[in-house]
C-alpha positions as CSV (number, residue, x, y, z in Angstrom):
1,X,0.0,0.0,0.0
2,X,1.1,3.4,-0.8
3,X,-0.1,6.5,1.4
4,X,0.4,9.6,-0.5
5,X,-0.9,11.9,2.2
6,X,1.9,10.8,4.6
7,X,-0.7,9.7,7.4
8,X,-1.3,6.2,8.7
9,X,-4.4,4.4,7.9
10,X,-6.9,4.1,10.7
11,X,-6.6,1.1,12.8
12,X,-8.3,-2.2,11.7
13,X,-11.2,-3.8,13.7
14,X,-10.1,-5.8,16.7
15,X,-10.8,-9.0,14.8
16,X,-8.6,-8.4,11.8
17,X,-5.1,-10.1,11.4
18,X,-2.4,-10.0,9.0
19,X,-0.1,-12.7,7.7
20,X,3.0,-13.2,5.5
21,X,4.6,-16.4,4.1
22,X,8.5,-16.6,3.7
23,X,11.3,-18.9,4.4
24,X,12.3,-17.8,7.9
25,X,14.3,-20.9,8.6
26,X,16.3,-21.3,5.5
27,X,15.2,-24.7,4.6
28,X,13.4,-23.8,1.4
29,X,9.9,-24.5,2.8
30,X,7.5,-21.7,3.2
31,X,6.8,-20.6,6.8
32,X,4.2,-18.2,8.1
33,X,4.1,-15.3,10.5
34,X,0.6,-14.1,11.6
35,X,-0.1,-10.7,13.4
36,X,-2.4,-11.4,16.6
37,X,-3.7,-7.8,17.0
38,X,-5.6,-8.7,20.1
39,X,-2.9,-9.9,22.2
40,X,-0.1,-7.5,20.8
41,X,2.0,-10.6,19.5
42,X,2.7,-12.5,16.2
43,X,2.9,-16.1,15.8
44,X,5.8,-17.9,13.6
45,X,4.7,-21.4,12.3
46,X,7.6,-23.2,10.5
47,X,6.8,-25.0,7.5
48,X,7.0,-28.8,7.7
49,X,6.4,-29.5,4.0
50,X,3.3,-30.9,2.4
51,X,1.4,-27.9,3.5
52,X,1.8,-28.5,7.2
53,X,3.3,-26.3,9.9
54,X,4.8,-26.8,13.3
55,X,3.3,-25.3,16.6
56,X,3.4,-21.6,16.6
57,X,6.1,-19.7,18.3
58,X,4.9,-16.4,19.9
59,X,6.7,-13.2,20.0
60,X,5.8,-9.8,21.5
61,X,5.3,-6.7,19.4
62,X,4.1,-3.2,20.4
63,X,0.5,-2.3,21.0
64,X,-2.2,-3.9,18.7
65,X,0.1,-4.8,15.5
66,X,-1.8,-4.0,12.3
67,X,0.9,-5.3,9.5
68,X,3.9,-7.2,8.8
69,X,6.6,-7.3,6.3
70,X,9.5,-9.7,5.6
71,X,12.8,-8.8,4.3
72,X,16.7,-9.1,5.1
73,X,16.9,-5.8,7.1
74,X,20.4,-6.4,8.5
75,X,21.9,-7.9,5.3
76,X,22.9,-11.2,7.1
77,X,21.0,-13.3,4.2
78,X,18.2,-14.2,7.0
79,X,14.6,-13.1,6.5
80,X,13.7,-10.8,9.2
81,X,10.2,-9.3,10.3
82,X,9.0,-5.7,10.7
83,X,5.6,-5.5,12.6
84,X,3.7,-2.1,12.3
85,X,1.9,-1.3,15.5
86,X,-1.2,0.9,16.1
87,X,0.6,3.8,17.9
88,X,2.6,4.4,14.7
89,X,5.6,2.4,16.1
90,X,7.6,-0.6,14.5
91,X,8.8,-3.8,16.0
92,X,11.8,-5.1,14.3
93,X,12.5,-8.8,14.7
94,X,15.8,-10.0,13.6
95,X,16.1,-13.6,12.7
96,X,18.9,-15.3,14.9
97,X,19.1,-18.2,12.5
98,X,16.6,-20.5,14.1
99,X,13.4,-19.3,12.2
């Protein structure tokens, strides 16, 4: 999304969530990261192959996260996560190599 007026969009309803798929563990199997707005966390589920995922690992974020982006933010060849929070803050979760 592009916001040409420089303002953040209004917060989404409490029931909304966001998710992204990327290879967080480096095993060439897609993994999932899901924003849990209601409890200010994200859940990361590592792919097991065949469309199956492991148990979620929960990470804390800022208040009421609203969006998520995956990229290599620190140039270490590992996919990291940036989470946009409701209060115009950002939580950066750097991948330590274990997904």
